[in-house]
RODO-2510 file (C-alpha; in nm, 4 decimals, decimal comma):
residues 270
     n   res          X          Y          Z
     1     m     4,1995     1,5849    18,7819
     2     s     4,1561     1,7589    18,4514
     3     t     3,8640     1,7078    18,2152
     4     n     4,1068     1,5429    17,9622
     5     d     4,2167     1,2997    18,2321
     6     r     3,8579     1,1974    18,3119
     7     f     3,7974     1,0841    17,9548
     8     n     4,1358     0,9256    17,9123
     9     l     4,1106     0,5580    17,8340
    10     s     4,4770     0,4917    17,7772
    11     q     4,4814     0,2165    18,0344
    12     e     4,1733     0,0377    17,8912
    13     v     4,1025    -0,2497    17,6486
    14     a     3,7748    -0,2094    17,4733
    15     v     3,5847    -0,4811    17,2875
    16     v     3,3043    -0,3593    17,0397
    17     l     3,0842    -0,6315    16,9324
    18     g     2,9176    -0,5240    16,6149
    19     g     3,2074    -0,2757    16,5480
    20     t     3,1878    -0,3421    16,1807
    21     g     2,8668    -0,1498    16,1632
    22     g     2,8073     0,2165    16,1194
    23     l     2,7083     0,2937    16,4961
    24     g     2,9444     0,0392    16,6488
    25     g     3,2287     0,1478    16,4224
    26     a     3,1828     0,5071    16,5313
    27     m     3,1996     0,4204    16,8993
    28     a     3,5003     0,1945    16,8414
    29     e     3,6717     0,4987    16,6845
    30     g     3,5777     0,7221    16,9705
    31     l     3,7197     0,4754    17,2256
    32     a     4,0426     0,4490    17,0270
    33     e     4,0658     0,8286    16,9937
    34     a     4,0338     0,8403    17,3741
    35     g     4,3317     0,6115    17,4009
    36     a     4,1906     0,2604    17,4513
    37     k     4,3271    -0,0552    17,2721
    38     v     4,0239    -0,1664    17,0658
    39     a     3,9112    -0,5162    16,9486
    40     v     3,6532    -0,4985    16,6824
    41     l     3,4365    -0,8093    16,6739
    42     g     3,1901    -0,8946    16,3900
    43     r     3,1160    -1,1238    16,1049
    44     n     3,2178    -0,9070    15,8041
    45     k     3,5914    -0,9740    15,7642
    46     e     3,6499    -0,6990    15,4930
    47     r     3,4817    -0,4312    15,6903
    48     g     3,6323    -0,5498    16,0245
    49     e     3,9804    -0,5604    15,8984
    50     a     3,9393    -0,2109    15,7448
    51     k     3,8005    -0,0663    16,0610
    52     a     4,0861    -0,2179    16,2699
    53     k     4,3346    -0,0601    16,0247
    54     e     4,1619     0,2703    16,0560
    55     l     4,1702     0,2552    16,4317
    56     s     4,5401     0,1580    16,4436
    57     k     4,6411     0,5156    16,3759
    58     h     4,5329     0,5891    16,7400
    59     g     4,6999     0,2778    16,8904
    60     q     4,6650    -0,0928    16,8999
    61     a     4,3591    -0,2353    16,7252
    62     i     4,2593    -0,5852    16,6023
    63     f     3,9698    -0,7427    16,4294
    64     l     3,8246    -1,0810    16,5386
    65     s     3,5670    -1,2550    16,3255
    66     v     3,2955    -1,3876    16,5364
    67     d     2,9156    -1,4375    16,5389
    68     a     2,7450    -1,2887    16,8446
    69     l     2,5522    -1,5949    16,8898
    70     d     2,8492    -1,8337    16,8834
    71     q     2,9269    -1,9013    17,2454
    72     k     3,2463    -2,0895    17,1783
    73     g     3,3608    -1,8348    16,9269
    74     l     3,3023    -1,5520    17,1820
    75     e     3,4930    -1,7445    17,4420
    76     q     3,7838    -1,7895    17,2054
    77     a     3,7741    -1,4154    17,1180
    78     e     3,7890    -1,3191    17,4868
    79     q     4,1007    -1,5162    17,5225
    80     r     4,2609    -1,3857    17,2093
    81     v     4,1746    -1,0244    17,3167
    82     e     4,3466    -1,0751    17,6649
    83     k     4,6517    -1,2397    17,4847
    84     e     4,6941    -0,9663    17,2160
    85     l     4,5819    -0,6535    17,3950
    86     g     4,5276    -0,7328    17,7655
    87     p     4,2212    -0,8049    17,9815
    88     t     3,8949    -0,6576    17,8631
    89     t     3,7843    -0,3565    18,0718
    90     i     3,5152    -0,2133    17,8439
    91     l     3,2539    -0,3996    17,6491
    92     v     3,0255    -0,2415    17,3905
    93     n     2,7454    -0,4544    17,2635
    94     a     2,6348    -0,2999    16,9382
    95     a     2,5345    -0,6138    16,7479
    96     g     2,1664    -0,6375    16,6579
    97     g     1,8943    -0,5431    16,4082
    98     n     1,5458    -0,6135    16,3016
    99     q     1,4628    -0,9195    16,1067
   100     p     1,2584    -0,8332    15,7995
   101     a     1,0395    -1,1459    15,8489
   102     a     0,9150    -0,9984    16,1782
   103     v     0,8003    -0,6714    16,0467
   104     v     0,4223    -0,6350    16,1149
   105     t     0,2276    -0,5203    15,8133
   106     p    -0,1227    -0,5692    15,6710
   107     e     0,0218    -0,8656    15,4715
   108     n     0,1976    -1,0092    15,7745
   109     p    -0,0210    -0,9232    16,0715
   110     m     0,0520    -0,9821    16,4290
   111     t    -0,1963    -1,2692    16,4433
   112     t     0,0077    -1,4739    16,1853
   113     l     0,3595    -1,3486    16,2689
   114     a     0,5953    -1,6478    16,2584
   115     l     0,7265    -1,7553    16,5928
   116     s     1,0580    -1,8257    16,4214
   117     a     1,0925    -1,4682    16,3137
   118     w     1,0046    -1,3482    16,6715
   119     k     1,2782    -1,5811    16,8088
   120     e     1,5381    -1,4660    16,5604
   121     n     1,4876    -1,1083    16,6823
   122     f     1,5324    -1,2140    17,0439
   123     d     1,8280    -1,4268    16,9632
   124     l     2,0079    -1,1472    16,7708
   125     n     1,9293    -0,8550    16,9924
   126     l     1,8992    -1,0156    17,3383
   127     v     2,0937    -1,3293    17,3419
   128     g     2,3801    -1,2331    17,1014
   129     g     2,3376    -0,8591    17,1462
   130     a     2,3719    -0,8683    17,5207
   131     l     2,3376    -1,1908    17,7161
   132     l     2,6161    -1,4056    17,5811
   133     p     2,8825    -1,1380    17,5600
   134     c     2,7994    -1,0046    17,9099
   135     q     2,8340    -1,3573    18,0538
   136     i     3,1646    -1,4273    17,8781
   137     f     3,3393    -1,0986    17,9043
   138     g     3,1707    -1,0059    18,2300
   139     a     3,3190    -1,3138    18,4028
   140     g     3,6689    -1,1743    18,3653
   141     m     3,5549    -0,8294    18,4708
   142     i     3,4043    -0,9679    18,7952
   143     k     3,7277    -1,1641    18,8653
   144     r     3,9376    -0,8546    18,8189
   145     k     3,6770    -0,6185    18,9869
   146     k     3,6843    -0,3780    18,7134
   147     g     3,4763    -0,3164    18,4018
   148     s     3,2202    -0,1084    18,2045
   149     i     2,9555    -0,2697    17,9839
   150     i     2,7439    -0,0698    17,7451
   151     n     2,4515    -0,2470    17,5886
   152     i     2,2824    -0,0714    17,2978
   153     a     1,9097    -0,0322    17,3335
   154     s     1,6574     0,1569    17,1170
   155     v     1,3938     0,4243    17,1500
   156     s     1,1415     0,1460    17,0511
   157     a     1,2349    -0,0218    17,3756
   158     h     1,0511     0,2669    17,5569
   159     i     0,7619     0,3236    17,3142
   160     p     0,7080     0,0162    17,0872
   161     l     0,6991     0,1597    16,7304
   162     s     0,4684     0,0313    16,4619
   163     k     0,5814    -0,2613    16,2545
   164     v     0,8835    -0,3703    16,4593
   165     v     0,7149    -0,5407    16,7636
   166     a     0,9702    -0,8130    16,7966
   167     y     1,2639    -0,5709    16,7760
   168     s     1,1000    -0,3421    17,0350
   169     a     1,0294    -0,6222    17,2768
   170     a     1,3895    -0,7482    17,2480
   171     k     1,5428    -0,4173    17,3013
   172     a     1,3219    -0,3526    17,6181
   173     a     1,4523    -0,6829    17,7418
   174     v     1,8155    -0,5564    17,6888
   175     i     1,7372    -0,2635    17,9141
   176     s     1,5838    -0,5026    18,1869
   177     l     1,8747    -0,7303    18,1640
   178     s     2,1195    -0,4466    18,1864
   179     q     1,9549    -0,3123    18,5095
   180     f     1,9602    -0,6530    18,6607
   181     l     2,3361    -0,7042    18,5901
   182     a     2,4043    -0,3484    18,7099
   183     r     2,2599    -0,4379    19,0536
   184     e     2,4195    -0,7836    19,0728
   185     w     2,7684    -0,6873    18,9520
   186     a     2,8102    -0,3476    19,1210
   187     p     2,9693    -0,5089    19,4311
   188     y     3,2469    -0,6416    19,1938
   189     g     3,3323    -0,2986    19,0442
   190     v     3,1497    -0,3699    18,7147
   191     r     2,9130    -0,1165    18,5771
   192     v     2,6403    -0,2007    18,3273
   193     n     2,4426     0,0643    18,1415
   194     t     2,2467     0,1083    17,8216
   195     l     2,2845     0,3573    17,5528
   196     t     1,9678     0,4362    17,3539
   197     p     2,0235     0,5840    17,0096
   198     g     1,7382     0,7732    16,8393
   199     f     1,7086     0,7453    16,4691
   200     f     2,0442     0,7126    16,2863
   201     p     2,0229     0,5970    15,9213
   202     a     2,1998     0,2773    15,8975
   203     e     2,2186    -0,0373    15,6768
   204     q     1,9346    -0,2049    15,8727
   205     n     1,6847     0,0650    15,8536
   206     r     1,7621     0,2644    15,5278
   207     k     1,4980     0,0978    15,3314
   208     l     1,2384     0,2019    15,5884
   209     l     1,3593     0,5619    15,5835
   210     f     1,4488     0,6436    15,2272
   211     k     1,3084     0,5584    14,8855
   212     d     1,5348     0,4276    14,6034
   213     d     1,5705     0,7888    14,4747
   214     g     1,6976     0,9007    14,8181
   215     t     1,3958     1,1029    14,9203
   216     p     1,2479     1,0289    15,2730
   217     t     0,9672     0,7833    15,3086
   218     d     0,6457     0,8754    15,4885
   219     r     0,7806     0,6885    15,7918
   220     a     1,0885     0,8996    15,7837
   221     k     0,8902     1,2255    15,7629
   222     s     0,6809     1,1014    16,0640
   223     i     1,0059     1,0401    16,2659
   224     m     1,1322     1,3905    16,1872
   225     g     0,8015     1,5362    16,2888
   226     h     0,8289     1,3576    16,6265
   227     t     1,1922     1,4593    16,6821
   228     p     1,2334     1,8003    16,8399
   229     m     1,5680     1,8581    16,6766
   230     g     1,4111     1,7882    16,3455
   231     r     1,6868     1,5694    16,1934
   232     f     1,8435     1,2208    16,1978
   233     g     2,1487     1,1649    16,4335
   234     e     2,5120     1,1281    16,2925
   235     p     2,7029     0,8205    16,4126
   236     n     2,9697     1,0446    16,5671
   237     e     2,7120     1,1967    16,8004
   238     l     2,7162     0,8665    16,9956
   239     i     3,0862     0,8971    17,0812
   240     g     3,0728     1,1348    17,3708
   241     a     2,8040     0,9169    17,5404
   242     a     3,0052     0,5969    17,4910
   243     v     3,3313     0,7423    17,6128
   244     f     3,1389     0,8906    17,9262
   245     l     2,9917     0,5439    18,0044
   246     a     3,3225     0,3753    17,9349
   247     s     3,5350     0,5897    18,1582
   248     s     3,5358     0,4984    18,5339
   249     k     3,6841     0,8407    18,6035
   250     a     3,4001     1,0219    18,4276
   251     s     3,1139     0,7891    18,5310
   252     g     3,2448     0,5805    18,8185
   253     f     2,9182     0,6080    19,0134
   254     v     2,6921     0,5584    18,7136
   255     t     2,5385     0,2204    18,6676
   256     g     2,1976     0,0858    18,5580
   257     i     2,1064     0,3967    18,3616
   258     d     1,9736     0,4235    18,0060
   259     l     2,1449     0,7264    17,8430
   260     r     1,9370     0,8479    17,5455
   261     v     2,0848     1,0159    17,2486
   262     d     1,7625     1,0645    17,0453
   263     g     1,7350     1,4292    16,9639
   264     g     1,4469     1,4638    17,1973
   265     f     1,2397     1,1859    17,0481
   266     l     1,1218     1,0307    17,3750
   267     s     1,0410     1,3743    17,5065
   268     q     0,7960     1,4622    17,2411
   269     t     0,4197     1,4466    17,3156
   270     i     0,1930     1,6951    17,1445
***
């Protein structure tokens, strides 16, 4: 088998939840370039339809408007994907983000952090960002005895970063859930892994990283000082890892791992 064959996804149907975002969109494009039929799922219809149109140059691609926390909507989306593209064999859960109300600051200390803000982070990142989609799309994979699920974690799941305690805890739970599912679903031919991006400027964190004039904030400078490669990541640098985990020919004996694409952030000490 050639290297190209190992990364050929022409027989696969990939669902990318959160594919309307920068990182999810890049991974969706990478899967499409590798030959997969791709369903982009998200809330933003304008961006979703534009992304599906962009992906269609590689093959079949559709956009389905759905909220990651809408169980019925996800069930309907799973049925539509199977009808229009075929049974889902790859699931990328890239929906998530930090809720501003849960950011811990001197003005909003941990002792007074609203429980509602904490729950919102867990709902978005754990329930909608992993649990519900895994249950709904995973059921079909188990039945067909084939599938690869990639849940998106965060470096803050390993080392809880300042300010974003609820997000960090929720992403740590995503890794734990993924390892549990990897063990439980391996006998059914379903692999479950996490992909941990380092710092990639995106809509959700741009205000924390850049001032209004585009210069880096003190937090961004601190991140760069803690990243051996000395820069932020580019969205397309997640593609290789995503395609590797998606391909059963390239990573057929890989399940339960956390693959880090972080420029060495989690390797840095002193």
